[in-house]
C-alpha positions as CSV (number, residue, x, y, z in Angstrom):
1,X,172.4,-94.3,-67.7
2,X,174.8,-92.8,-70.2
3,X,176.5,-95.1,-72.7
4,X,180.0,-94.3,-71.5
5,X,179.0,-95.0,-67.9
6,X,177.4,-98.3,-68.8
7,X,180.6,-99.3,-70.6
8,X,182.8,-98.3,-67.6
9,X,180.6,-100.3,-65.2
10,X,180.7,-103.4,-67.4
11,X,184.6,-103.1,-67.5
12,X,184.9,-102.6,-63.8
13,X,182.7,-105.6,-62.9
14,X,184.3,-108.0,-65.4
15,X,185.4,-111.2,-63.6
16,X,188.5,-112.2,-65.4
17,X,188.8,-115.5,-63.5
18,X,185.3,-116.5,-64.8
19,X,186.4,-115.5,-68.4
20,X,189.5,-117.7,-67.9
21,X,187.4,-120.7,-66.7
22,X,185.0,-120.5,-69.7
23,X,187.8,-120.1,-72.2
24,X,189.7,-123.0,-70.7
25,X,186.5,-125.1,-70.8
26,X,186.1,-124.3,-74.4
27,X,189.8,-125.3,-75.1
28,X,189.3,-128.6,-73.2
29,X,186.2,-129.4,-75.1
30,X,188.0,-128.8,-78.4
31,X,190.9,-130.9,-77.2
32,X,188.9,-133.9,-76.1
33,X,186.9,-133.8,-79.4
34,X,190.0,-133.5,-81.6
35,X,192.2,-136.0,-79.8
36,X,189.7,-138.5,-78.6
37,X,186.2,-138.3,-79.9
38,X,187.0,-137.5,-83.6
39,X,189.6,-140.3,-83.9
40,X,187.1,-142.7,-82.2
41,X,184.5,-141.5,-84.8
42,X,182.2,-140.5,-82.0
43,X,182.2,-136.9,-83.4
44,X,181.9,-136.5,-87.2
45,X,181.7,-132.7,-87.4
46,X,184.1,-130.7,-85.3
47,X,185.0,-127.0,-85.5
48,X,187.6,-125.7,-83.2
49,X,187.1,-122.3,-81.6
50,X,190.7,-121.8,-80.5
51,X,191.6,-118.2,-81.0
52,X,188.0,-117.1,-81.3
53,X,187.1,-118.2,-77.8
54,X,188.1,-115.3,-75.5
55,X,186.3,-112.6,-77.5
56,X,183.2,-114.7,-77.8
57,X,183.1,-115.4,-74.0
58,X,183.5,-111.7,-73.3
59,X,180.6,-111.0,-75.7
60,X,178.4,-113.7,-74.2
61,X,178.8,-112.3,-70.7
62,X,177.2,-109.0,-71.9
63,X,173.9,-110.5,-73.1
64,X,170.9,-111.0,-70.9
65,X,167.2,-111.9,-70.7
66,X,165.3,-110.4,-73.6
67,X,168.3,-110.6,-75.9
68,X,168.9,-113.3,-78.5
69,X,172.0,-114.4,-80.3
70,X,172.3,-116.0,-83.8
71,X,175.6,-117.7,-84.1
72,X,177.3,-120.0,-86.5
73,X,179.4,-123.2,-86.4
74,X,182.3,-121.7,-84.4
75,X,180.2,-120.1,-81.7
76,X,180.3,-122.6,-78.9
77,X,182.3,-120.4,-76.5
78,X,179.3,-117.9,-76.7
79,X,177.0,-120.7,-75.6
80,X,179.2,-121.6,-72.7
81,X,179.0,-118.0,-71.6
82,X,175.2,-118.2,-71.8
83,X,175.2,-121.3,-69.6
84,X,174.7,-124.3,-71.9
85,X,175.1,-127.6,-70.1
86,X,178.4,-129.2,-71.1
87,X,176.8,-132.7,-71.5
88,X,174.3,-131.1,-73.9
89,X,177.0,-129.5,-75.9
90,X,179.3,-132.5,-76.1
91,X,176.4,-135.0,-76.5
92,X,175.0,-133.0,-79.4
93,X,178.4,-133.3,-81.1
94,X,178.1,-137.1,-80.7
95,X,174.5,-137.1,-82.0
96,X,173.2,-138.5,-78.7
97,X,169.9,-138.2,-77.0
98,X,168.9,-134.9,-75.5
99,X,171.1,-131.9,-76.2
100,X,170.3,-129.4,-79.0
101,X,168.4,-131.8,-81.3
102,X,168.1,-135.3,-79.8
103,X,170.6,-136.5,-82.4
104,X,168.7,-135.1,-85.4
105,X,171.3,-132.4,-86.4
106,X,175.0,-132.1,-86.2
107,X,176.3,-130.7,-83.0
108,X,177.8,-127.5,-84.4
109,X,174.3,-126.5,-85.5
110,X,173.1,-125.5,-82.1
111,X,170.2,-123.8,-80.3
112,X,169.6,-122.9,-76.7
113,X,166.3,-121.9,-75.2
114,X,167.5,-120.1,-72.1
115,X,164.7,-119.0,-69.6
116,X,165.9,-116.1,-67.6
117,X,168.8,-115.4,-70.0
118,X,169.5,-114.7,-73.6
119,X,168.4,-117.3,-76.1
120,X,170.7,-118.8,-78.7
121,X,168.4,-118.9,-81.7
122,X,168.5,-122.0,-83.9
123,X,171.6,-121.9,-86.0
124,X,171.4,-122.5,-89.7
125,X,173.7,-124.8,-91.7
126,X,174.3,-122.3,-94.5
127,X,176.9,-119.5,-94.2
128,X,175.3,-116.1,-93.7
129,X,171.8,-117.5,-93.0
130,X,172.0,-116.3,-89.4
131,X,171.9,-112.6,-90.2
132,X,168.3,-111.8,-91.2
133,X,166.6,-113.8,-88.4
134,X,168.7,-111.7,-86.0
135,X,167.4,-108.6,-87.7
136,X,163.9,-109.9,-87.3
137,X,164.4,-110.5,-83.6
138,X,165.7,-106.9,-83.3
139,X,162.7,-105.5,-85.2
140,X,160.3,-107.6,-82.9
141,X,162.0,-106.0,-79.9
142,X,161.3,-102.6,-81.3
143,X,157.7,-103.4,-82.2
144,X,157.0,-105.0,-78.8
145,X,158.5,-102.0,-77.0
146,X,156.8,-99.3,-79.0
147,X,153.4,-100.9,-79.9
148,X,152.7,-103.7,-77.4
149,X,154.4,-101.9,-74.5
150,X,156.1,-105.1,-73.3
151,X,159.5,-106.6,-72.9
152,X,162.7,-105.0,-71.6
153,X,163.3,-101.6,-73.2
154,X,167.1,-102.3,-73.6
155,X,167.0,-105.8,-75.2
156,X,169.1,-106.4,-78.3
157,X,169.6,-108.8,-81.2
158,X,173.1,-110.2,-81.6
159,X,174.5,-112.0,-84.7
160,X,177.9,-113.6,-85.1
161,X,179.8,-114.4,-88.3
162,X,183.2,-114.7,-89.8
163,X,184.6,-112.4,-92.5
164,X,183.6,-114.8,-95.2
165,X,180.0,-114.5,-94.3
166,X,180.2,-110.8,-94.9
167,X,180.1,-111.6,-98.6
168,X,176.7,-113.2,-98.4
169,X,173.3,-111.8,-99.3
170,X,172.1,-112.4,-95.8
171,X,174.7,-110.1,-94.3
172,X,173.9,-107.3,-96.7
173,X,170.2,-107.7,-96.3
174,X,170.4,-107.6,-92.5
175,X,172.6,-104.6,-92.7
176,X,170.0,-102.8,-94.9
177,X,167.1,-103.8,-92.5
178,X,168.9,-102.8,-89.4
179,X,170.2,-99.4,-90.7
180,X,167.0,-98.3,-92.5
181,X,164.8,-99.3,-89.5
182,X,167.4,-98.3,-86.9
183,X,167.1,-101.5,-85.0
184,X,169.0,-102.6,-81.8
185,X,171.2,-105.1,-83.6
186,X,174.8,-105.8,-83.0
187,X,176.6,-107.5,-85.9
188,X,179.8,-109.2,-84.7
189,X,182.4,-110.2,-87.3
190,X,185.2,-112.3,-85.9
191,X,187.7,-112.0,-88.7
192,X,190.3,-114.8,-88.9
193,X,191.4,-113.9,-92.4
194,X,190.1,-117.0,-94.1
195,X,186.9,-118.6,-95.5
196,X,187.9,-122.3,-95.1
197,X,191.0,-122.0,-97.4
198,X,190.3,-118.7,-99.2
199,X,192.0,-115.7,-97.8
200,X,190.1,-112.5,-97.1
201,X,191.4,-110.6,-100.1
202,X,189.3,-112.7,-102.4
203,X,186.0,-111.6,-100.7
204,X,186.6,-108.4,-98.8
205,X,188.4,-105.5,-100.6
206,X,191.2,-104.3,-98.3
207,X,190.5,-107.3,-96.0
208,X,188.6,-105.1,-93.5
209,X,184.8,-105.1,-93.8
210,X,184.6,-102.5,-90.9
211,X,186.7,-100.0,-92.8
212,X,184.6,-100.6,-96.0
213,X,181.5,-99.8,-94.0
214,X,182.8,-96.7,-92.2
215,X,180.6,-94.4,-94.3
216,X,177.5,-96.7,-94.2
217,X,174.8,-94.4,-92.9
218,X,173.0,-95.3,-89.7
219,X,175.7,-97.7,-88.6
220,X,178.3,-97.3,-85.8
221,X,181.6,-99.2,-86.3
222,X,183.8,-100.7,-83.7
223,X,187.1,-102.2,-85.0
224,X,189.9,-103.8,-83.1
225,X,192.0,-106.8,-82.0
226,X,190.1,-109.7,-80.5
227,X,193.2,-111.2,-78.9
228,X,194.1,-108.3,-76.6
229,X,192.0,-108.8,-73.4
230,X,191.6,-105.2,-72.3
231,X,191.1,-103.9,-75.8
232,X,188.6,-106.6,-76.7
233,X,186.7,-106.2,-73.5
234,X,186.5,-102.4,-73.8
235,X,185.4,-102.6,-77.5
236,X,182.8,-105.3,-76.8
237,X,181.4,-103.3,-73.8
238,X,181.2,-100.1,-75.8
239,X,179.5,-101.8,-78.8
240,X,176.9,-103.6,-76.6
241,X,176.2,-100.4,-74.7
242,X,175.8,-98.4,-77.8
243,X,173.2,-100.8,-79.2
244,X,171.5,-101.3,-75.9
245,X,171.1,-97.6,-75.0
246,X,171.2,-95.8,-78.3
247,X,168.7,-98.3,-79.8
248,X,170.6,-98.3,-83.0
249,X,172.7,-100.9,-84.9
250,X,176.5,-101.3,-84.7
251,X,179.1,-103.5,-86.4
252,X,181.9,-104.9,-84.2
253,X,184.8,-106.4,-86.1
254,X,187.6,-108.1,-84.1
255,X,190.5,-109.8,-85.7
256,X,191.3,-113.2,-84.3
257,X,193.5,-116.1,-85.3
258,X,192.1,-119.4,-86.4
259,X,194.5,-121.7,-84.6
260,X,193.2,-124.9,-86.1
261,X,191.8,-125.9,-89.5
262,X,188.4,-124.9,-90.7
263,X,187.2,-128.2,-89.3
264,X,188.8,-131.3,-87.9
265,X,189.3,-132.7,-91.4
266,X,191.2,-129.5,-92.6
267,X,195.0,-130.0,-92.6
268,X,195.6,-126.3,-93.5
269,X,198.0,-127.3,-96.3
270,X,197.2,-123.9,-97.9
271,X,199.1,-122.1,-95.1
272,X,202.9,-122.0,-94.8
273,X,204.6,-122.9,-91.6
274,X,205.4,-119.2,-91.0
275,X,201.7,-118.3,-91.4
276,X,200.7,-121.0,-88.9
277,X,203.4,-119.8,-86.4
278,X,202.3,-116.2,-86.8
279,X,198.7,-117.2,-86.0
280,X,199.8,-119.1,-82.9
281,X,201.8,-116.0,-81.8
282,X,198.5,-114.2,-81.5
283,X,196.9,-116.8,-79.3
284,X,194.8,-114.9,-76.8
285,X,195.2,-117.5,-74.0
286,X,198.6,-116.5,-72.7
287,X,197.4,-112.8,-72.7
288,X,194.3,-113.8,-70.9
289,X,196.3,-115.6,-68.2
290,X,198.4,-112.5,-67.6
291,X,195.2,-110.3,-67.6
292,X,193.4,-112.6,-65.1
293,X,195.9,-112.0,-62.3
294,X,195.8,-115.7,-61.5
295,X,199.0,-117.4,-60.3
296,X,200.4,-120.4,-62.1
297,X,199.0,-122.7,-59.4
298,X,195.5,-121.1,-59.6
299,X,195.6,-121.4,-63.4
300,X,196.6,-125.0,-63.2
301,X,193.9,-125.7,-60.6
302,X,191.3,-124.3,-63.0
303,X,192.7,-126.5,-65.8
304,X,192.4,-129.6,-63.7
305,X,188.9,-128.8,-62.6
306,X,187.8,-128.0,-66.1
307,X,189.3,-131.3,-67.4
308,X,187.4,-133.2,-64.8
309,X,184.1,-131.4,-65.7
310,X,184.5,-132.0,-69.4
311,X,185.4,-135.7,-68.9
312,X,182.4,-136.1,-66.6
313,X,180.2,-134.4,-69.2
314,X,181.3,-136.8,-71.9
315,X,180.5,-139.7,-69.7
316,X,177.1,-138.2,-68.9
317,X,176.3,-137.6,-72.5
318,X,177.4,-141.2,-73.5
319,X,175.2,-142.6,-70.8
320,X,172.2,-141.1,-72.4
321,X,172.7,-143.2,-75.5
322,X,170.9,-142.7,-78.8
323,X,167.4,-141.3,-79.0
324,X,164.5,-143.7,-79.8
325,X,164.6,-144.2,-83.6
326,X,160.8,-144.6,-83.5
327,X,160.5,-140.9,-82.6
328,X,162.6,-139.6,-85.4
329,X,159.5,-138.6,-87.4
330,X,157.9,-136.6,-84.6
331,X,157.8,-132.8,-84.3
332,X,157.7,-132.1,-88.0
333,X,154.5,-130.1,-87.3
334,X,153.0,-128.9,-84.1
335,X,151.7,-131.9,-82.1
336,X,150.1,-130.2,-79.2
337,X,153.1,-129.6,-77.0
338,X,154.1,-126.0,-77.4
339,X,157.7,-125.3,-78.4
340,X,159.9,-123.6,-75.7
341,X,160.6,-120.5,-77.9
342,X,158.6,-119.1,-80.8
343,X,154.8,-118.6,-81.1
344,X,152.2,-119.0,-80.1
345,X,151.1,-115.7,-81.5
346,X,147.9,-116.6,-83.3
347,X,144.4,-116.3,-81.7
348,X,142.9,-119.5,-80.4
349,X,140.8,-121.7,-82.7
350,X,138.6,-122.6,-79.8
351,X,136.7,-119.4,-79.5
352,X,133.6,-119.9,-81.6
353,X,135.4,-121.1,-84.8
354,X,133.3,-123.2,-87.1
355,X,134.1,-125.2,-90.3
356,X,130.5,-124.7,-91.5
357,X,130.2,-121.6,-93.8
358,X,127.4,-119.2,-93.0
359,X,127.0,-117.3,-96.3
360,X,126.0,-113.7,-96.0
361,X,125.9,-110.7,-98.3
362,X,126.8,-110.4,-101.9
363,X,129.4,-112.7,-103.6
364,X,132.9,-111.3,-103.3
365,X,136.0,-112.1,-105.2
366,X,139.1,-113.8,-103.7
367,X,141.1,-110.6,-103.4
368,X,138.3,-109.0,-101.2
369,X,138.0,-112.2,-99.2
370,X,141.7,-112.4,-98.4
371,X,141.9,-108.7,-97.6
372,X,138.9,-108.8,-95.3
373,X,140.3,-111.9,-93.4
374,X,143.7,-110.2,-93.0
375,X,142.0,-107.0,-91.8
376,X,140.0,-108.9,-89.2
377,X,143.0,-110.9,-87.9
378,X,145.2,-107.8,-87.8
379,X,142.5,-105.9,-85.9
380,X,141.9,-108.8,-83.5
381,X,145.5,-109.8,-82.8
382,X,148.2,-107.1,-82.2
383,X,150.9,-109.6,-82.9
384,X,150.0,-110.0,-86.6
385,X,152.2,-107.9,-88.9
386,X,152.0,-107.7,-92.7
387,X,155.0,-106.8,-94.8
388,X,156.6,-107.3,-98.2
389,X,157.5,-105.3,-101.3
390,X,154.9,-102.7,-102.3
391,X,152.2,-103.8,-99.8
392,X,151.9,-100.5,-98.1
393,X,150.4,-97.4,-99.8
394,X,150.2,-99.3,-103.1
395,X,148.3,-102.2,-101.4
396,X,150.4,-104.8,-103.2
397,X,150.8,-105.3,-106.9
398,X,147.6,-107.4,-106.7
399,X,145.7,-105.0,-104.4
400,X,145.3,-107.6,-101.7
401,X,146.5,-105.3,-98.9
402,X,144.9,-102.1,-100.3
403,X,144.0,-99.7,-97.5
404,X,145.4,-101.8,-94.7
405,X,148.4,-99.6,-94.0
406,X,146.1,-96.6,-93.9
407,X,144.0,-98.3,-91.3
408,X,146.6,-100.0,-89.1
409,X,149.7,-97.8,-89.6
410,X,153.3,-98.3,-90.6
411,X,154.1,-100.5,-87.6
412,X,151.6,-103.1,-88.6
413,X,151.7,-103.0,-92.4
414,X,154.9,-102.0,-94.0
415,X,157.0,-102.2,-97.1
416,X,160.4,-103.9,-97.2
417,X,163.6,-103.6,-99.2
418,X,163.8,-105.6,-102.4
419,X,165.4,-108.7,-100.9
420,X,163.3,-111.9,-100.4
421,X,165.9,-113.5,-98.2
422,X,165.5,-110.5,-95.9
423,X,161.7,-110.7,-96.0
424,X,161.6,-114.3,-94.9
425,X,164.6,-114.3,-92.6
426,X,163.2,-111.3,-90.8
427,X,159.9,-113.1,-90.5
428,X,161.7,-116.0,-88.9
429,X,163.2,-113.8,-86.2
430,X,159.9,-112.1,-85.6
431,X,158.1,-115.4,-85.2
432,X,160.7,-116.6,-82.7
433,X,160.1,-113.5,-80.7
434,X,156.4,-114.3,-80.4
435,X,154.9,-112.3,-83.3
436,X,152.8,-113.7,-86.1
437,X,154.4,-112.4,-89.3
438,X,152.6,-112.5,-92.6
439,X,155.2,-111.8,-95.3
440,X,154.4,-111.6,-98.9
441,X,156.6,-112.8,-101.8
442,X,155.3,-110.8,-104.8
443,X,155.4,-113.6,-107.3
444,X,156.1,-117.3,-107.0
445,X,159.3,-117.2,-108.9
446,X,160.6,-114.4,-106.6
447,X,160.7,-116.8,-103.7
448,X,163.9,-118.4,-105.0
449,X,166.3,-116.0,-103.3
450,X,164.6,-116.9,-100.0
451,X,164.8,-120.7,-100.5
452,X,167.4,-121.2,-97.7
453,X,165.3,-119.3,-95.2
454,X,162.2,-121.2,-96.2
455,X,164.0,-124.5,-95.8
456,X,165.5,-123.6,-92.5
457,X,162.2,-122.3,-91.1
458,X,160.3,-125.4,-92.1
459,X,162.8,-127.8,-90.5
460,X,163.3,-125.8,-87.3
461,X,160.7,-127.6,-85.1
462,X,162.0,-131.0,-86.1
463,X,165.7,-130.2,-86.0
464,X,165.5,-128.7,-82.5
465,X,163.1,-131.4,-81.3
466,X,160.4,-128.9,-80.5
467,X,162.6,-126.5,-78.7
468,X,162.0,-123.7,-81.3
469,X,159.5,-123.1,-84.0
470,X,158.7,-120.1,-86.2
471,X,155.0,-120.1,-87.2
472,X,154.1,-117.6,-90.0
473,X,151.9,-117.3,-93.0
474,X,153.9,-116.8,-96.2
475,X,151.6,-115.4,-98.9
476,X,152.7,-116.2,-102.5
477,X,150.7,-115.2,-105.6
478,X,151.5,-117.2,-108.7
479,X,150.2,-119.0,-111.8
480,X,149.0,-117.6,-115.2
481,X,146.8,-114.5,-115.6
482,X,145.5,-113.5,-119.0
483,X,149.0,-114.2,-120.3
484,X,152.1,-116.0,-118.9
485,X,155.8,-115.7,-118.7
486,X,158.7,-117.5,-117.1
487,X,159.0,-115.0,-114.2
488,X,155.6,-114.2,-112.9
489,X,153.4,-117.2,-113.8
490,X,155.2,-120.2,-112.2
491,X,153.3,-122.5,-109.8
492,X,155.7,-125.3,-108.8
493,X,153.9,-125.9,-105.5
494,X,155.7,-129.2,-105.2
495,X,158.9,-127.5,-104.1
496,X,157.2,-126.2,-101.0
497,X,155.6,-129.6,-100.3
498,X,159.0,-131.1,-100.4
499,X,160.2,-128.8,-97.7
500,X,159.5,-130.6,-94.4
501,X,157.6,-128.5,-91.8
502,X,155.6,-126.3,-94.1
503,X,151.8,-126.6,-94.6
504,X,150.7,-125.6,-98.1
505,X,147.2,-124.1,-98.9
506,X,146.0,-123.7,-102.5
507,X,142.5,-122.2,-102.3
508,X,140.5,-122.1,-105.6
509,X,137.7,-119.7,-104.4
510,X,136.9,-116.9,-102.0
511,X,135.2,-119.1,-99.3
512,X,138.0,-121.5,-99.0
513,X,140.6,-118.7,-99.0
514,X,138.9,-117.2,-95.9
515,X,138.7,-120.5,-94.0
516,X,142.2,-121.6,-94.8
517,X,143.8,-118.2,-94.2
518,X,142.1,-117.9,-90.8
519,X,143.2,-121.4,-89.9
520,X,146.8,-120.6,-90.9
521,X,146.8,-117.3,-88.9
522,X,145.5,-119.1,-85.8
523,X,147.8,-122.1,-86.1
524,X,151.2,-122.9,-84.8
525,X,153.1,-124.0,-88.0
526,X,154.6,-122.1,-90.9
527,X,152.1,-122.0,-93.8
528,X,152.6,-121.3,-97.5
529,X,149.4,-119.6,-98.7
530,X,149.4,-119.9,-102.5
531,X,147.1,-117.4,-104.2
532,X,146.4,-118.1,-107.8
533,X,146.4,-114.9,-109.8
534,X,143.8,-116.1,-112.3
535,X,141.4,-116.7,-109.4
536,X,141.7,-113.3,-107.7
537,X,138.8,-111.8,-109.6
538,X,137.5,-114.9,-111.4
539,X,133.7,-115.0,-111.5
540,X,133.6,-118.7,-110.7
541,X,135.8,-118.1,-107.6
542,X,133.4,-115.5,-106.1
543,X,131.5,-116.6,-103.0
544,X,129.4,-115.0,-100.3
545,X,131.3,-114.1,-97.1
546,X,131.3,-117.4,-95.1
547,X,131.2,-115.7,-91.7
548,X,133.7,-114.1,-89.3
549,X,134.5,-117.4,-87.5
550,X,134.8,-119.7,-90.5
551,X,137.9,-121.8,-90.3
552,X,138.8,-124.7,-92.6
553,X,141.0,-127.5,-91.3
554,X,144.0,-128.4,-93.4
555,X,143.9,-131.8,-95.1
556,X,140.2,-131.8,-95.9
557,X,139.3,-131.9,-99.6
558,X,136.0,-130.8,-101.0
559,X,133.9,-132.5,-103.7
560,X,132.7,-129.8,-106.0
561,X,130.8,-132.3,-108.2
562,X,129.8,-135.9,-107.4
563,X,129.5,-139.0,-109.6
564,X,130.5,-142.6,-110.0
565,X,132.2,-142.9,-113.4
566,X,135.6,-141.2,-112.7
567,X,137.5,-139.3,-110.0
568,X,139.1,-136.1,-111.0
569,X,141.6,-134.7,-108.5
570,X,142.7,-131.1,-108.9
571,X,143.3,-127.7,-107.1
572,X,143.7,-124.0,-107.7
573,X,142.8,-122.6,-111.1
574,X,142.2,-126.0,-112.6
575,X,139.1,-126.7,-110.4
576,X,136.6,-124.7,-112.6
577,X,138.2,-126.1,-115.7
578,X,137.7,-129.6,-114.4
579,X,134.1,-128.9,-113.5
580,X,133.4,-127.6,-117.0
581,X,135.2,-130.5,-118.6
582,X,133.1,-133.0,-116.5
583,X,129.8,-131.5,-117.7
584,X,127.5,-134.4,-118.7
585,X,129.7,-137.0,-117.1
586,X,129.0,-138.7,-113.7
587,X,132.3,-137.6,-112.1
588,X,133.7,-136.9,-108.6
589,X,135.6,-133.6,-108.9
590,X,137.8,-133.2,-105.8
591,X,139.4,-129.9,-104.9
592,X,142.2,-130.8,-102.6
593,X,142.4,-127.2,-101.1
594,X,145.6,-128.1,-99.3
595,X,148.6,-130.0,-100.6
596,X,150.4,-130.4,-97.3
597,X,148.7,-132.2,-95.8
598,X,146.5,-133.6,-98.6
599,X,143.3,-135.6,-98.2
600,X,144.5,-139.1,-99.2
601,X,141.4,-140.8,-97.8
602,X,139.0,-138.7,-99.8
603,X,140.8,-139.5,-103.0
604,X,141.2,-143.2,-102.2
605,X,137.6,-143.6,-101.1
606,X,136.4,-141.9,-104.4
607,X,138.8,-143.9,-106.6
608,X,137.7,-147.2,-105.0
609,X,134.2,-146.3,-105.9
610,X,134.6,-144.8,-109.4
611,X,137.5,-147.1,-110.4
612,X,139.2,-144.4,-112.4
613,X,141.5,-141.5,-111.5
614,X,142.5,-138.4,-113.5
615,X,144.8,-135.8,-111.9
616,X,144.9,-132.3,-113.3
617,X,147.3,-129.6,-112.4
618,X,149.0,-126.5,-113.8
619,X,152.5,-127.4,-112.7
620,X,154.9,-129.3,-115.0
621,X,154.3,-132.9,-115.5
622,X,157.7,-134.4,-114.5
623,X,157.9,-134.4,-110.7
624,X,154.7,-132.5,-110.2
625,X,152.5,-133.2,-107.2
626,X,150.2,-135.2,-109.4
627,X,152.9,-137.9,-109.6
628,X,152.7,-138.3,-105.8
629,X,149.0,-138.7,-105.9
630,X,149.2,-141.2,-108.8
631,X,151.8,-143.2,-106.8
632,X,149.6,-143.3,-103.7
633,X,146.6,-144.4,-105.8
634,X,148.7,-147.1,-107.5
635,X,150.1,-148.3,-104.2
636,X,146.8,-148.4,-102.3
637,X,144.0,-148.8,-104.8
638,X,145.6,-150.6,-107.7
639,X,143.2,-153.6,-107.6
640,X,140.3,-151.3,-107.6
641,X,141.2,-149.6,-110.9
642,X,139.6,-150.3,-114.2
643,X,141.9,-147.9,-116.1
644,X,145.4,-146.5,-115.7
645,X,145.9,-143.5,-113.5
646,X,146.2,-140.5,-115.8
647,X,147.4,-136.9,-115.6
648,X,146.7,-133.7,-117.6
649,X,149.4,-131.1,-116.8
650,X,151.5,-128.4,-118.4
651,X,154.4,-129.8,-120.5
652,X,157.9,-129.5,-119.1
653,X,158.4,-125.9,-120.2
654,X,158.3,-122.5,-118.5
655,X,155.0,-120.6,-118.8
656,X,154.9,-119.0,-122.3
657,X,154.0,-115.3,-122.7
658,X,151.6,-114.9,-125.6
659,X,148.0,-115.9,-124.8
660,X,147.8,-118.3,-127.7
661,X,151.0,-120.0,-126.6
662,X,149.8,-120.1,-123.0
663,X,146.5,-121.6,-124.1
664,X,148.4,-124.4,-125.7
665,X,150.5,-125.1,-122.6
666,X,148.0,-124.8,-119.7
667,X,145.5,-127.7,-119.4
668,X,142.4,-126.6,-121.2
669,X,138.8,-127.7,-120.8
670,X,139.1,-129.6,-124.1
671,X,142.3,-131.3,-123.0
672,X,140.7,-132.4,-119.7
673,X,137.5,-133.6,-121.4
674,X,139.5,-135.7,-123.9
675,X,141.2,-137.5,-121.1
676,X,138.0,-138.0,-119.2
677,X,136.4,-139.6,-122.3
678,X,139.4,-141.8,-122.9
679,X,139.4,-143.1,-119.3
680,X,135.7,-143.6,-119.0
681,X,135.8,-145.5,-122.3
682,X,138.9,-147.6,-121.4
C-alpha cells in the first residue's frame, strides 16, 4: 500500500468520539489527582497532560502489535490509547499494589506489557533517557525482519519527548543511530515551549528543533500544531505511515500548550497572566469537541460516564492496598519466573552444560578464550549481536573480536558511533525486543557517559516487578597494562556492584573467562564482564580450552592455593601476585571470580579456619569492594579472628602513567608479602 493511501485510510477511519472519550478520561484523571489525591497526599508525584493529551491519543491509536513506545512522565494519554487499565494507572500514582511496579516506582514512571498490542517500554526517570532504547527496539525490528525472518515487516519504534529533552545526549545519539542505520523510528517532540521553567530559547536555537533538523540527512521532518485536530491527525498519520512503509526514521514536532505547571508542585510563577491565558486559548479540548460532531448532551454524557469510570478505578486501586513489604527485595535478579517482555534470548544451560573443565589442546591466552567463546555463542544463537566502537574490521582495540565480523557479517558484528550512552541504550532496546546484545565499552573509564543507561537497565526487572527485563552482556576492559593513566587504566568495579540488578564477573584467567562468559550469555540478567587488560596475554592467565560446554555459575569462588595460616581474598590481575606473594606460606588464596554475587561462604569458611584475612585489590582503598568483604568478615567471623582484617590496595589516586609510578601505586608482590608476614606474625 502506498504511503499516501495508508495515511488517507487512517484519517477516514478515525473515530473522533473515541478520541474524545480518551482525552476526557485523561482530563478527569488529571483533575481527580490534582484536586483530591494530591491534596490528600495519596499521590506525591503528579504531572498533568492537559494540552498534550489530544495529540498523544491520536498518536497512540496508530501503533499496533509489534510496535513499542518509549514515553516520558507526561505520556499517560498515550497509555490510555494503548489500553492501560485505569485502576493500574491511578493505583500506580498512589504507589499501591499491582499497577506498573507494585508500589516500587513513582506512578509517572510507567511501563505496559501489552500482548496483542504495542508495548510501552519501561520509562526512565532521567530526561532524554528514553531515546536510545527506542532506537535499539527499531534496530531489533530491522534485524529480526532481515536476518531472522520474523515479526511484522511494518513494525516501528516510537519515542516521545518534550523540547527540553532534545538538548540531551540521548536525543542526539538516537538521531545518529536511526539516520545512519535507516531505522523505522518515529521521534515525536511535543513542544510546549518550556523545560520546567526554562523557555525554549535557552536550549533550542530558534525554538524549533524540527526547523533546525531540516537538513539532517536521512531524516524526514513533520512539523505542525498539535492543538488543531485535523492538522494534528493528518500529520501524525503521515509520519507514522512514512516510518511504517518507508522503513526510515522521521521526526514529528507538534506544538502544544502546557496548561498546568511542570508538576503539581509547580505554581508557574515564571509565567505572566497573559502568557497563561494565551496557553489556555490554545486548549485543544474545545476544538476536539467541535471536530467530534458530538452534541452538547452527548459530550456531557461521555463526561459523566468517564467521571464514574475514573472514580470506580480509584476505589478499585485503593482496595488493593499496599503490596507486601516482605516482597520488596524480590525480582532484583531473575528468580525463575520469566519476565513478560525482554529475553529470554540466550541458549539454555540445560543442554549438556558442565561446570567441570575438560582441558584440551594447547594453553591459550584470555583474548583467544573470550574470542572463541563469543564465536561459538554467535554461531549457535542467531539472537546474539556484538557491537561497539572499532570492534568490526579492526577487531577491537584489544583484538578480542578480530575476524568475527568477517565470519558473521555486518548484521551480527558491527561498529557503532562514538557514544557510549547510545551503545548501552541501544542494547537495552534490543534486549527488550528479545535479542541478546553484547555491547563493548572500549575502556572502563569510557562507561561514564553510559552510567544512566547502565543504572536504568539494572533496576528494570525490580522497578517493573518482573514485567520487563533487558538481559545483556556488557564487556568492559580495564586496569593497568605495562603502564597506566587516568583514562584507560581504571578498575572501580565497585560502582557496578552498587548498581542493583547487574551481575559482575572479573575473570583472572582464560578458563574462568570461558565459563563465566558462557554463563552470562545463556543467562537472563544483565552482566558486566570485566576483562583485565594485563591478563589478556599474561602467561599465568593462559589455560587449555576447558571444553565447548564449560559453564561456571556466578557466586562460586576458587581456591588457587590452600593453607591454614591466612586467607587471602582477591580477583583479577591481583590473583597471580597474591599467589607469588604467598610462596612458602600456608595460605588460602581465594579468587572470587565474580563480585556480584560474591562467594561469602567460601571466604567465611576459610577465615574461620585460618583466623586471618587479607584482601587485595587494584581499585582504590576508600570505598573499594574490599571494604565490603572486610565488613562482612568483621560482622560474621569477628570472634574467629586472631588478627585485624587487612587490605592491600591502590592509594586513593588515579592510575599514574609512568611504569615506575604505576609500580609504586599498584599492589606489588612485595607489598602483599609484607602484609602477609605482618598478619601471620600478629
